[in-house]
Structures are given as C-alpha cells and as structure tokens.
C-alpha positions in Angstrom: 24.6 2.2 44.9 22.1 2.2 42.1 22.8 -0.2 39.2 23.4 1.4 35.8 20.4 1.1 33.5 20.3 1.1 29.8 18.1 3.9 28.5 14.4 3.0 28.4 13.5 1.6 25.0 12.1 4.3 22.7 8.3 4.1 22.5 7.9 3.3 26.2 6.9 5.8 28.9 7.2 5.8 32.7 4.3 6.8 34.9 4.6 7.0 38.6 2.1 7.1 41.4 3.1 9.6 44.2 2.3 8.3 47.6 4.3 5.1 48.3 6.2 5.3 45.0 7.9 8.7 45.0 7.6 9.4 48.7 7.0 7.0 51.6 4.2 9.1 52.9 1.7 6.6 54.1 2.8 6.4 57.7 2.5 10.2 57.9 -0.8 10.2 56.2 -2.0 7.6 58.6 -0.8 9.6 61.6 -2.4 12.8 60.2 -5.8 11.1 59.7 -5.7 9.5 63.1 -4.8 12.9 64.7 -7.5 14.8 62.7 -10.2 12.2 63.4 -9.3 12.2 67.1 -9.7 16.0 67.2 -13.2 15.6 65.9 -14.0 12.9 68.5 -14.3 10.2 65.7 -13.1 6.8 66.6 -10.3 5.8 64.1 -10.6 2.1 63.5 -8.5 0.4 60.8 -7.7 3.7 59.2 -4.7 2.4 57.3 -6.3 -0.3 55.1 -9.4 1.9 54.6 -7.5 4.9 53.3 -4.8 3.3 51.1 -5.2 4.4 47.5 -8.4 6.3 48.0 -9.3 10.0 47.4 -10.0 12.3 50.4 -13.7 12.8 49.7 -14.3 9.0 50.0 -12.3 8.8 53.2 -14.1 11.8 54.7 -17.5 10.3 53.9 -16.6 6.9 55.4 -15.2 8.2 58.6 -16.9 11.5 59.3 -20.4 11.0 57.8 -22.4 10.7 54.6 -24.6 13.7 55.3 -21.9 16.3 54.7 -22.2 19.0 52.1 -19.6 19.1 49.3 -18.1 22.2 50.9 -17.8 20.4 54.3 -16.2 17.4 52.7 -13.7 19.6 51.0 -12.9 21.5 54.2 -12.3 18.3 56.2 -10.0 17.0 53.5 -8.1 20.2 53.2 -7.7 20.5 57.0 -6.3 17.0 57.2 -3.9 17.6 54.3 -2.7 20.8 55.9 -1.9 18.8 59.0 -0.1 16.2 56.9 2.1 18.8 55.2 3.0 20.4 58.6 4.0 17.0 59.9 5.9 16.0 56.8 7.7 19.3 56.0 10.8 18.9 58.2 11.3 15.3 57.0 10.4 15.3 53.3 13.9 14.4 51.9 14.2 11.6 54.4 10.9 10.1 53.2 11.7 9.9 49.5 11.5 6.3 48.3 15.2 5.2 48.1 16.7 5.7 44.6 13.8 7.6 43.1 15.7 10.8 42.4 18.6 9.0 40.8 16.3 6.8 38.8 14.3 9.7 37.4 17.6 11.5 36.5 18.9 8.3 34.8 15.7 8.1 32.7 15.7 11.7 31.7 14.8 12.0 28.0 12.2 9.3 28.2 8.5 10.4 28.5 7.9 10.5 32.3 4.5 11.3 34.0 3.0 11.4 37.4 -0.6 10.1 37.9 -2.1 10.2 41.4 -5.2 10.4 43.5 -3.4 12.8 45.8 -4.7 16.3 46.4 -3.1 18.9 44.1 -1.6 20.8 47.1 0.1 17.7 48.2 1.5 17.0 44.7 3.0 20.5 44.7 4.3 20.2 48.2 6.1 16.9 47.5 7.5 17.7 44.0 8.6 21.2 44.9 9.8 20.3 48.4 11.9 17.4 47.0 13.1 19.3 43.9 11.6 16.7 41.6 9.0 18.7 39.6 11.2 19.1 36.5 11.6 15.3 36.3 8.0 14.9 35.1 6.8 15.9 31.6 3.1 15.6 32.7 1.3 15.6 36.1 -2.2 14.3 36.4 -4.2 14.2 39.7 -7.6 12.6 40.5 -9.3 16.0 40.3 -8.4 16.4 36.6 -10.5 13.4 35.5 -14.0 12.3 36.0 -13.2 9.1 38.0 -10.2 8.6 40.3 -8.4 5.3 40.8 -9.3 2.4 40.8 -10.7 3.6 37.4 -8.1 4.0 34.7 -8.8 7.6 33.9 -5.6 9.2 35.4 -3.4 6.7 33.6 -5.2 7.0 30.3 -4.9 10.8 30.5 -1.2 10.7 31.5 -0.4 8.3 28.6 -2.4 10.6 26.2 -0.5 13.7 27.3 2.8 11.8 26.9 1.8 10.8 23.4 2.1 7.0 24.0 -0.3 4.0 23.7 -1.4 3.2 27.3 -0.1 -0.4 26.6 3.4 1.1 26.3 3.2 2.8 29.7 5.3 1.4 32.6 3.3 2.2 35.7 4.9 2.2 39.2 2.3 1.5 41.9 2.2 0.4 45.5 -1.5 -0.3 46.2 -4.2 -2.7 44.9 -6.3 0.3 44.0 -3.6 1.8 41.8 -2.7 -1.5 40.3 -6.3 -2.0 39.3 -6.3 1.4 37.6 -3.1 0.7 35.7 -4.3 -2.7 34.6 -7.7 -1.3 33.5 -5.7 1.2 31.4 -3.8 -1.7 29.8 -0.4 -0.7 31.2 2.6 -2.6 32.2 2.8 -2.6 36.1 5.7 -2.6 38.6 4.8 -3.0 42.2 6.9 -0.9 44.5 7.6 -1.1 48.3 8.6 -3.4 51.1 5.3 -5.3 50.6 5.5 -5.4 46.8 6.0 -9.1 46.9 2.5 -9.5 48.3 0.9 -7.4 45.6 -0.9 -9.4 42.9 -1.3 -8.7 39.2 2.1 -6.9 38.7 4.7 -7.7 36.1 7.6 -7.2 38.6 7.9 -6.5 42.3 10.7 -4.2 43.5 11.5 -3.0 47.0 12.7 0.4 45.8 14.6 2.0 42.9 17.9 0.6 44.0 16.6 -2.9 43.4 18.8 -4.5 40.7 15.8 -6.5 39.4 14.4 -3.2 38.1 17.2 -2.6 35.5 17.1 -6.2 34.4 13.4 -6.2 33.9 13.3 -2.8 32.0 15.8 -4.2 29.5 13.4 -6.9 28.5 10.5 -4.5 27.6 9.7 -3.6 24.1 6.8 -1.3 22.9 3.8 -2.9 21.2 2.3 -1.4 18.0 -1.0 -1.7 16.3 -4.3 -3.0 17.7 
C-alpha cells in the first residue's frame, strides 16, 4: 500500500516524463519498432538502447535512412506509433507504473505537469486511456518546443506554464536523455524504474511510486528563491 505523504511544499512543482514514468511502455515501444522495421526489411540491431529517450524523427533517420523527406519521416513515425497503440490498447491499465495514479491524486493541488518527447497522439492515448488527463495542469511535448530532450526546452516550458522557477521543479525521469534535459533546466531530479539505481546524476532513485523513499525525500525539499 502507498505510504501517506505530506503535501508537497508550496512553491514546488512536480513534472513527469511519460514513457517509463507514467506508463511502462518501453517494452511495447521496442516490440512495435522491431515489428515495424522487420516489415520494411530493415535489420533491427540494438533497437532498445538506440531508441530510449529519443524522438521518432531521429529514430527513423537512424534506422530507415537519412535521405527521407520530412513527410516520409513523419509517415514512418506515425505508422509505428499506430502499431504501438494497437498493441498497447488492451493492456494500458496493466502497464501503468505502480502507484502513479494514487500518487498524482495524493498530490492534487500542487502544480503538476507532463513534459515528454512522446508523439502528441501517444500522449492523448495514454492520458485518456488511463483516465489521468485531469491530473496534469500542463502538458508539453517535444513538438511544442524548438529542441526536444536532451535539451531542456520541454522542462523550461512546463515550469513556465506552471508559474514556477525551474529550480523548484521536481522532475521524474527514467532515461539518461531525460535526466540530462532536467539537469540542463536546473531542476531537481528523481530517477524512476527498476534500473533507477543505475542512473547517474539524480537526487533520488525510486523503483516506483509505492517506494517509501519517495515520501521521505519529498519532505526534505524546500523551494529556493532569488538568483
């Protein structure tokens, strides 16, 4: 059972990545990429580490070819994501990261945002399919900013929309790419997932949102002010 948490200290905001933090989608994304590439006759080698935390256009260019037009890049990415959604749809509730729904509900009233490199259609698919859309005050994806993660733009924009100093944002991430983006924004960073203990440059590592270390850590955080 989730451990009771004190309310988040006023002046702090929570910002969540999507894939790997709200939903354990990486195995399904991997299966979808492998299936899609195989359908094109493309040999899929080391797809997992080469896709983690990256935007679709970068993945398409690396695996399918660098001479594609922008429209072809978009079409390949859209086709793969449609396959992912078809594969995930019957299992979406089972793939939510343990404790995320209860944690979001417990923190209701604090500024809460989502900042992700995920495709907008996937963001809608997960949040609406899981019934979590209303938990977030703001939602920012990599297409709303000039530069996706590992650049800090999505986190800077989310913090600005939430009305907080980026240094007072508590970011939940599961990938080195996302952690680099959060650090570049000046945020506080929590690593999430079964491999969180192997992530570097995080302020705390938690397995999921049932982890009792999360509540203890949050209670130690205070907002900073000034420059």
